[in-house]
C-alpha positions in Angstrom: 0.1 0.1 0.0 1.3 3.3 -1.0 0.1 6.7 0.9 0.8 10.1 -0.8 1.1 12.5 2.0 0.7 16.5 1.6 0.4 19.4 3.8 0.3 23.3 3.6 -0.6 24.0 0.0 -1.6 27.5 1.1 -3.6 28.3 -2.3 -1.2 26.5 -4.6 -3.7 23.7 -5.7 -1.7 23.1 -8.8 0.9 21.6 -6.7 -1.5 19.2 -5.2 -2.6 18.3 -8.7 1.0 17.9 -10.0 1.8 15.4 -7.1 -1.4 13.4 -7.5 -0.7 13.1 -11.3 2.8 12.0 -10.5 1.7 9.2 -8.3 -1.3 7.5 -9.7 -0.1 4.4 -7.8 -1.1 5.9 -4.5 -3.7 4.0 -2.8 -4.8 6.9 -0.7 -4.0 10.7 -0.4 -3.7 12.2 3.0 -3.8 16.0 3.3 -2.6 17.6 6.4 -4.3 20.8 6.3 -3.6 24.5 5.4 -5.4 24.4 2.1 -8.9 23.0 2.6 -10.4 24.5 -0.6 -7.2 23.4 -2.5 -7.8 19.7 -1.5 -11.5 20.0 -2.2 -10.5 21.3 -5.8 -8.2 18.4 -6.2 -11.1 16.0 -5.2 -12.9 17.3 -8.5 -10.1 16.1 -10.7 -9.6 12.7 -8.8 -13.1 11.8 -8.0 -12.2 8.0 -7.6 -9.2 8.5 -5.5 -9.5 8.0 -1.7 -8.5 11.2 -0.2 -8.5 12.0 3.6 -8.1 15.4 5.0 -7.6 17.2 8.4 -8.0 21.0 9.0 -5.1 23.3 9.5 -4.7 26.4 11.5 -5.3 28.5 8.4 -8.3 26.5 7.3 -10.9 28.9 8.9 -14.5 27.8 9.6 -13.3 24.2 8.6 -15.7 21.3 8.9 -12.8 19.1 8.5 -11.6 17.1 11.5 -8.8 18.1 13.7 -7.0 14.6 13.5 -7.5 11.4 11.4 -7.2 7.9 12.9 -7.3 5.2 10.1 -5.9 1.9 9.2 -4.0 1.7 6.1 -2.2 -1.7 5.0 -2.9 -3.2 8.4 -1.1 -0.1 10.4 -2.9 2.4 12.4 -2.0 6.0 11.2 -2.6 9.2 13.3 -2.7 12.2 11.1 -3.0 16.0 12.3 -1.9 19.3 11.1 0.2 19.7 14.2 -0.8 23.1 15.6 -3.0 21.5 18.4 0.2 19.2 19.2 2.5 22.2 19.3 4.8 20.6 16.8 6.7 23.9 16.2 8.2 23.3 19.7 8.5 19.8 20.1 7.0 16.2 19.0 6.3 15.3 22.6 2.4 15.9 22.4 2.4 14.3 19.0 4.3 11.4 20.5 1.9 10.8 23.3 -1.2 11.0 21.1 0.5 8.5 18.6 1.4 6.1 21.5 -2.0 6.4 23.2 -3.8 5.3 19.9 -1.3 2.5 19.2 -0.3 4.2 15.9 2.6 2.9 13.8 2.6 6.1 11.9 2.1 9.8 12.9 1.8 12.4 10.3 2.0 16.1 10.7 2.6 19.2 8.8 2.4 22.9 10.2 6.3 23.4 10.4 6.9 23.3 6.5 10.0 21.2 7.2 10.1 17.8 5.8 11.2 15.2 8.4 11.1 11.5 9.2 11.8 10.1 12.8 11.6 6.6 14.0 11.1 6.5 17.7 9.8 3.9 20.0 8.1 1.8 17.1 6.3 4.8 15.6 7.5 6.6 12.3 6.7 10.5 12.5 6.5 11.9 9.1 6.2 15.7 8.0 6.0 15.8 4.3 6.9 19.5 4.4 5.0 22.2 2.3 3.6 21.2 -0.9 3.3 24.9 -1.9 7.2 24.6 -2.6 6.8 21.2 -3.9 7.5 19.2 -0.8 5.5 15.8 -0.1 6.1 12.4 1.1 5.0 8.7 0.3 4.7 6.0 2.7 4.9 2.5 1.6 3.3 -0.1 3.8 4.3 -3.8 3.1 4.4 -6.9 5.0 8.0 -6.2 5.3 7.7 -3.1 7.1 7.0 0.8 6.8 9.2 2.9 4.5 8.6 6.7 4.4 10.1 8.6 1.4 10.4 12.2 1.4 10.1 13.8 -2.2 10.0 17.0 -4.1 8.3 18.0 -7.5 11.4 19.8 -8.6 
């Protein structure tokens, strides 16, 4: 199973579309907020794609949930924008939430800084900002989890 993970488009919906067109093999797309209108626009172009989204701190009056807890490829994924978890200061709150729900993967955005960290059996992945072409893919197989940071440029 392959997840395409993006965050922080901030009005650059063309970058979302470019990444989705580049990775038709993705089984699901997870958008981590700050571009609710952009991901809604992308849903119209890819009506058959499974697209999940959470709200970001710039998604005013959003009806999107603040976090997502889903199973993909038999692994539990916790996804949030990260502002409620204070990820600009530390991953401590995110780590606690991920542990409490027995997640194997915790996804977050907000900082615009791509990162992958493995800690205590959990992958913590920030795809960076898709507004500048940064995103992530996560392959989930029977042999394990492989996060991949990528760029459109």
